[in-house]
Kinemage of the C-alpha trace (Angstrom):
@kinemage 1
@onewidth
@group {chain A} dominant
@subgroup {mainchain}
@vectorlist {calphas} color= white
{ca unk a 1} P 19.378 21.189 3.222
{ca unk a 2} L 21.835 23.477 4.985
{ca unk a 3} L 21.959 23.452 8.778
{ca unk a 4} L 24.865 25.868 9.277
{ca unk a 5} L 22.578 28.455 10.859
{ca unk a 6} L 21.850 26.044 13.695
{ca unk a 7} L 25.109 24.176 14.226
{ca unk a 8} L 28.659 24.234 12.894
{ca unk a 9} L 29.938 21.239 10.978
{ca unk a 10} L 32.697 20.580 13.518
{ca unk a 11} L 30.198 20.504 16.375
{ca unk a 12} L 27.962 18.174 14.394
{ca unk a 13} L 30.871 15.810 13.707
{ca unk a 14} L 31.892 15.880 17.397
{ca unk a 15} L 28.368 14.927 18.473
{ca unk a 16} L 27.931 12.129 15.937
{ca unk a 17} L 31.401 10.841 16.786
{ca unk a 18} L 30.368 10.482 20.436
{ca unk a 19} L 26.938 8.891 19.863
{ca unk a 20} L 26.491 5.310 21.099
{ca unk a 21} L 23.416 3.109 20.931
{ca unk a 22} L 24.392 0.717 23.702
{ca unk a 23} L 25.788 0.857 27.210
{ca unk a 24} L 26.575 -2.850 27.388
{ca unk a 25} L 30.043 -4.339 27.084
{ca unk a 26} L 30.789 -6.442 24.017
{ca unk a 27} L 30.452 -10.209 24.572
{ca unk a 28} L 33.664 -12.095 25.269
{ca unk a 29} L 32.757 -15.600 24.052
{ca unk a 30} L 31.761 -14.723 20.483
{ca unk a 31} L 31.860 -11.924 17.896
{ca unk a 32} L 28.631 -9.944 17.590
{ca unk a 33} L 28.757 -7.603 14.591
{ca unk a 34} L 25.376 -6.169 15.583
{ca unk a 35} L 26.349 -5.358 19.153
{ca unk a 36} L 26.186 -1.585 18.615
{ca unk a 37} L 22.508 -1.625 17.609
{ca unk a 38} L 21.071 -4.761 19.209
{ca unk a 39} L 20.136 -2.981 22.434
{ca unk a 40} L 18.418 -0.005 20.784
{ca unk a 41} L 16.344 -2.326 18.564
{ca unk a 42} L 15.280 -4.354 21.611
{ca unk a 43} L 14.389 -1.170 23.524
{ca unk a 44} L 12.392 0.140 20.538
{ca unk a 45} L 10.331 -3.057 20.416
{ca unk a 46} L 9.920 -3.173 24.204
{ca unk a 47} L 8.711 0.435 24.291
{ca unk a 48} L 6.034 -0.146 21.650
{ca unk a 49} L 4.978 -3.415 23.259
{ca unk a 50} L 4.325 -1.591 26.546
{ca unk a 51} L 3.000 1.752 25.338
{ca unk a 52} L 1.202 1.147 22.036
{ca unk a 53} L -1.863 -0.912 21.147
{ca unk a 54} L -2.092 -1.593 17.395
{ca unk a 55} L -5.405 -1.322 15.592
{ca unk a 56} L -7.332 -4.434 14.582
{ca unk a 57} L -5.285 -5.006 11.397
{ca unk a 58} L -1.548 -4.715 10.695
{ca unk a 59} L 0.734 -5.382 7.738
{ca unk a 60} L 3.941 -7.433 7.876
{ca unk a 61} L 6.530 -6.513 5.257
{ca unk a 62} L 10.242 -5.878 4.644
{ca unk a 63} L 12.201 -2.613 4.908
{ca unk a 64} L 15.633 -1.565 3.681
{ca unk a 65} L 18.109 0.768 5.386
{ca unk a 66} L 20.637 2.070 2.911
{ca unk a 67} L 24.407 1.674 3.271
{ca unk a 68} L 26.957 3.027 0.803
{ca unk a 69} L 29.363 0.109 1.104
{ca unk a 70} L 28.954 -3.647 1.232
{ca unk a 71} L 31.050 -4.112 4.361
{ca unk a 72} L 28.274 -3.339 6.822
{ca unk a 73} L 27.136 -6.293 8.976
{ca unk a 74} L 24.224 -8.133 7.402
{ca unk a 75} L 24.619 -6.414 4.003
{ca unk a 76} L 21.922 -7.547 1.562
{ca unk a 77} L 20.682 -6.715 -1.923
{ca unk a 78} L 16.929 -6.500 -2.654
{ca unk a 79} L 16.629 -5.315 -6.288
{ca unk a 80} L 12.858 -4.650 -6.080
{ca unk a 81} L 13.235 -2.134 -3.243
{ca unk a 82} L 13.726 1.645 -3.755
{ca unk a 83} L 16.825 1.354 -1.523
{ca unk a 84} L 18.212 -1.991 -2.721
{ca unk a 85} L 21.539 -2.095 -0.830
{ca unk a 86} L 22.036 -2.284 2.922
{ca unk a 87} L 20.318 -3.830 5.922
{ca unk a 88} L 16.959 -5.544 5.639
{ca unk a 89} L 14.421 -5.375 8.438
{ca unk a 90} L 11.224 -7.300 8.918
{ca unk a 91} L 8.710 -4.649 9.920
{ca unk a 92} L 5.087 -4.573 11.015
{ca unk a 93} L 2.863 -1.480 10.850
{ca unk a 94} L -0.779 -0.599 11.284
{ca unk a 95} L -2.994 2.243 10.114
{ca unk a 96} L -6.174 3.912 11.274
{ca unk a 97} L -9.624 2.957 10.008
{ca unk a 98} L -9.096 4.992 6.826
{ca unk a 99} L -5.655 3.449 6.285
{ca unk a 100} L -3.816 6.730 6.872
{ca unk a 101} L -0.968 7.634 9.244
{ca unk a 102} L 0.533 4.146 9.610
{ca unk a 103} L 2.785 3.451 12.591
{ca unk a 104} L 5.602 0.894 12.563
{ca unk a 105} L 5.407 -0.831 15.940
{ca unk a 106} L 7.908 -3.697 15.698
{ca unk a 107} L 11.116 -4.321 13.729
{ca unk a 108} L 13.635 -7.124 13.421
{ca unk a 109} L 17.014 -6.856 11.739
{ca unk a 110} L 17.814 -9.649 9.264
{ca unk a 111} L 21.296 -10.693 10.350
{ca unk a 112} L 21.934 -13.340 7.701
{ca unk a 113} L 25.351 -14.946 7.638
{ca unk a 114} L 26.647 -12.470 10.239
{ca unk a 115} L 24.325 -13.714 12.988
{ca unk a 116} L 26.556 -14.546 15.973
{ca unk a 117} L 27.025 -18.083 17.251
{ca unk a 118} L 28.290 -19.451 20.527
{ca unk a 119} L 31.444 -21.614 20.598
{ca unk a 120} L 29.197 -24.714 20.702
{ca unk a 121} L 27.617 -23.713 17.364
{ca unk a 122} L 24.242 -22.575 18.691
{ca unk a 123} L 22.759 -19.149 18.057
{ca unk a 124} L 23.870 -16.531 20.555
{ca unk a 125} L 20.479 -14.840 20.976
{ca unk a 126} L 17.754 -17.415 20.257
{ca unk a 127} L 14.131 -16.306 20.451
{ca unk a 128} L 11.497 -18.047 22.540
{ca unk a 129} L 10.056 -19.613 19.403
{ca unk a 130} L 13.409 -20.970 18.223
{ca unk a 131} L 13.841 -22.643 21.595
{ca unk a 132} L 10.427 -24.233 21.115
{ca unk a 133} L 11.556 -25.762 17.817
{ca unk a 134} L 9.539 -23.788 15.263
{ca unk a 135} L 10.861 -23.537 11.711
{ca unk a 136} L 12.407 -20.314 10.402
{ca unk a 137} L 9.360 -18.647 8.815
{ca unk a 138} L 6.948 -19.764 11.547
{ca unk a 139} L 9.344 -18.481 14.221
{ca unk a 140} L 9.547 -15.127 12.412
{ca unk a 141} L 5.745 -14.785 12.235
{ca unk a 142} L 5.316 -15.631 15.909
{ca unk a 143} L 8.096 -13.300 17.022
{ca unk a 144} L 6.869 -10.328 14.965
{ca unk a 145} L 3.272 -10.721 16.187
{ca unk a 146} L 4.088 -11.532 19.845
{ca unk a 147} L 2.592 -8.266 21.262
{ca unk a 148} L -0.841 -9.051 19.755
{ca unk a 149} L -1.089 -12.744 20.633
{ca unk a 150} L -4.469 -13.719 22.110
{ca unk a 151} L -6.109 -10.518 20.830
{ca unk a 152} L -7.945 -11.815 17.748
{ca unk a 153} L -6.375 -9.121 15.574
{ca unk a 154} L -5.561 -9.550 11.873
{ca unk a 155} L -2.148 -9.528 10.177
{ca unk a 156} L -1.861 -9.379 6.404
{ca unk a 157} L 1.370 -9.906 4.521
{ca unk a 158} L 3.169 -10.610 1.288
{ca unk a 159} L 3.728 -13.999 -0.333
{ca unk a 160} L 7.207 -14.331 1.213
{ca unk a 161} L 5.498 -15.140 4.548
{ca unk a 162} L 2.876 -17.504 3.100
{ca unk a 163} L 2.996 -21.042 4.460
{ca unk a 164} L 0.220 -23.111 5.955
{ca unk a 165} L 2.200 -23.933 9.113
{ca unk a 166} L 2.648 -20.206 9.811
{ca unk a 167} L -1.032 -19.376 9.343
{ca unk a 168} L -1.999 -22.259 11.633
{ca unk a 169} L 0.583 -21.275 14.274
{ca unk a 170} L -0.781 -17.715 14.332
{ca unk a 171} L -4.292 -19.101 14.655
{ca unk a 172} L -3.230 -21.118 17.700
{ca unk a 173} L -1.814 -17.944 19.286
{ca unk a 174} L -5.036 -15.993 18.752
{ca unk a 175} L -3.955 -13.976 15.695
{ca unk a 176} L -5.687 -14.204 12.312
{ca unk a 177} L -3.062 -14.196 9.584
{ca unk a 178} L -3.710 -13.808 5.868
{ca unk a 179} L -0.983 -13.881 3.236
{ca unk a 180} L -0.900 -13.454 -0.514
{ca unk a 181} L -0.202 -16.664 -2.445
{ca unk a 182} L 2.230 -16.694 -5.360
{ca unk a 183} L 3.842 -19.489 -7.305
{ca unk a 184} L 7.593 -19.383 -7.384
{ca unk a 185} L 9.042 -22.699 -8.402
{ca unk a 186} L 6.130 -24.541 -6.809
{ca unk a 187} L 2.880 -23.553 -5.169
{ca unk a 188} L 2.961 -23.419 -1.358
{ca unk a 189} L 2.124 -26.634 0.442
{ca unk a 190} L -1.615 -27.455 0.547
{ca unk a 191} L -2.389 -24.942 -2.227
{ca unk a 192} L -3.576 -26.637 -5.475
{ca unk a 193} L -2.892 -23.467 -7.419
{ca unk a 194} L -3.174 -24.876 -10.951
{ca unk a 195} L -6.515 -26.542 -10.190
{ca unk a 196} L -7.837 -23.328 -8.657
{ca unk a 197} L -6.736 -21.361 -11.739
{ca unk a 198} L -8.568 -23.835 -13.974
{ca unk a 199} L -11.704 -23.637 -11.827
{ca unk a 200} L -11.718 -19.823 -11.912
{ca unk a 201} L -10.826 -19.534 -15.617
{ca unk a 202} L -14.425 -19.166 -16.796
{ca unk a 203} L -15.596 -16.888 -13.995
{ca unk a 204} L -16.532 -13.254 -14.496
{ca unk a 205} L -14.306 -10.366 -13.422
{ca unk a 206} L -14.308 -9.930 -9.634
{ca unk a 207} L -16.047 -13.247 -8.867
{ca unk a 208} L -14.767 -14.962 -5.718
{ca unk a 209} L -14.615 -18.502 -4.354
{ca unk a 210} L -13.043 -20.108 -1.284
{ca unk a 211} L -11.239 -23.449 -1.238
{ca unk a 212} L -11.806 -24.976 2.221
{ca unk a 213} L -9.741 -27.727 3.806
{ca unk a 214} L -9.104 -29.018 7.314
{ca unk a 215} L -5.514 -29.633 8.379
{ca unk a 216} L -4.790 -31.140 11.803
{ca unk a 217} L -8.118 -29.902 13.093
{ca unk a 218} L -7.700 -26.337 11.791
{ca unk a 219} L -9.885 -24.937 9.021
{ca unk a 220} L -7.565 -23.430 6.381
{ca unk a 221} L -9.016 -21.267 3.610
{ca unk a 222} L -7.710 -20.223 0.215
{ca unk a 223} L -9.734 -17.241 -0.994
{ca unk a 224} L -9.679 -16.731 -4.782
{ca unk a 225} L -10.671 -13.676 -6.826
{ca unk a 226} L -10.865 -13.628 -10.637
{ca unk a 227} L -8.899 -10.670 -11.927
{ca unk a 228} L -8.313 -9.506 -15.478
{ca unk a 229} L -5.372 -11.784 -16.347
{ca unk a 230} L -4.835 -13.819 -13.199
{ca unk a 231} L -6.466 -15.252 -10.079
{ca unk a 232} L -5.535 -13.552 -6.812
{ca unk a 233} L -5.241 -16.001 -3.923
{ca unk a 234} L -4.977 -15.404 -0.179
{ca unk a 235} L -4.394 -18.042 2.507
{ca unk a 236} L -5.995 -17.573 5.914
{ca unk a 237} L -8.021 -19.226 8.660
{ca unk a 238} L -10.739 -16.564 8.642
{ca unk a 239} L -12.729 -14.254 6.411
{ca unk a 240} L -15.915 -14.186 4.359
{ca unk a 241} L -16.442 -13.130 0.760
{ca unk a 242} L -18.772 -10.196 1.399
{ca unk a 243} L -18.170 -7.304 -0.982
{ca unk a 244} L -16.795 -4.133 0.612
{ca unk a 245} L -19.042 -1.441 -0.802
{ca unk a 246} L -16.599 1.440 -0.371
{ca unk a 247} L -13.639 -0.336 -2.003
{ca unk a 248} L -14.143 -0.548 -5.778
{ca unk a 249} L -11.378 -1.188 -8.308
{ca unk a 250} L -11.093 -0.932 -12.098
{ca unk a 251} L -9.524 -3.117 -14.769
{ca unk a 252} L -9.146 -2.685 -18.528
{ca unk a 253} L -10.536 -5.738 -20.340
{ca unk a 254} L -10.516 -5.893 -24.162
{ca unk a 255} L -10.046 -2.139 -24.331
{ca unk a 256} L -12.945 -1.362 -21.983
{ca unk a 257} L -12.792 -0.292 -18.341
{ca unk a 258} L -14.729 -2.526 -15.964
{ca unk a 259} L -15.179 -2.252 -12.230
{ca unk a 260} L -15.875 -4.589 -9.318
{ca unk a 261} L -15.800 -4.359 -5.538
{ca unk a 262} L -13.147 -6.192 -3.553
{ca unk a 263} L -14.304 -8.968 -1.242
{ca unk a 264} L -13.303 -8.700 2.418
{ca unk a 265} L -9.926 -10.562 2.431
{ca unk a 266} L -8.694 -8.799 -0.712
{ca unk a 267} L -9.881 -5.412 0.505
{ca unk a 268} L -7.980 -5.868 3.759
{ca unk a 269} L -4.799 -6.848 1.936
{ca unk a 270} L -4.912 -4.064 -0.646
{ca unk a 271} L -5.656 -1.382 1.938
{ca unk a 272} L -2.906 -2.488 4.285
{ca unk a 273} L -0.112 -3.741 2.036
{ca unk a 274} L 1.477 -0.277 1.633
{ca unk a 275} L 1.603 0.720 5.319
{ca unk a 276} L 5.214 -0.312 5.917
{ca unk a 277} L 6.234 1.373 2.644
{ca unk a 278} L 4.439 4.560 3.743
{ca unk a 279} L 6.437 4.685 6.984
{ca unk a 280} L 9.684 4.151 5.062
{ca unk a 281} L 8.768 6.855 2.547
{ca unk a 282} L 8.016 9.276 5.357
{ca unk a 283} L 11.403 8.494 6.931
{ca unk a 284} L 13.395 8.706 3.682
{ca unk a 285} L 11.753 11.773 2.122
{ca unk a 286} L 12.274 14.601 1.485
{ca unk a 287} L 15.708 13.939 2.983
{ca unk a 288} L 17.280 10.568 3.688
{ca unk a 289} L 19.676 10.614 6.618
{ca unk a 290} L 21.517 7.566 5.263
{ca unk a 291} L 22.390 9.173 1.945
{ca unk a 292} L 22.853 12.729 3.256
{ca unk a 293} L 25.296 11.620 5.944
{ca unk a 294} L 26.955 9.059 3.619
{ca unk a 295} L 26.341 6.232 6.030
{ca unk a 296} L 29.410 4.244 7.011
{ca unk a 297} L 28.288 3.428 10.537
{ca unk a 298} L 25.049 2.645 12.315
């Protein structure tokens, strides 16, 4: 990409050298390494909260913004991402009824060890949910879904957000969360994963069951689907196991291709899980500003 026909390099460098993302003075009582971008992130979220109404289902996931050195504030490494080095953002996006044209309508920078603290040791910019005493993951879920509280909309997400307290907290705020269940060192709390695997071992391909339990007055569900070599599990407080007729899938079993139709919770997850990645791909291709400009600053 050559832009010389539109602007000289010196003019481009003069403009980028004068760009600022905040008009607020730096705080005096503590060091905020994210001061230069904190305001523009807040304005982005505020704008979408006022002007945009997400569709009935959204996907919560993680995004990476590439940096070429490890001295940027909040530098992280996520080996499974296409852009593994840089800043990580929690992001939420929705798509239309066909799952196309997703829009990212809320972001949150993961500040990590560089998150600023006041002289008394407390966080400098606590969220409403932190002040109310919620744990880290529950606070994240509530903060990212705040614009759709009390709407009855659905949020699907990866296993990194799966915990029963988070699903129940969303339910209390009028949002139906569903999150993929995976075993890391242990199964998530209130998920008897090994027993569910044993129960589903003899089932046919695509067969589904729901493990139902009541926790503190809330009905918590673990939907299970027998796949070729594993059992897919999703935790939620909603959903039925009706087959979605226009969402078939195929698996190779003993050298033969077999097909089945996804049940409702699994169809929702598989149709929405790529929305955040689609937005990132659209932003990073065919040209990535971070790599083209050799990012050393916000």
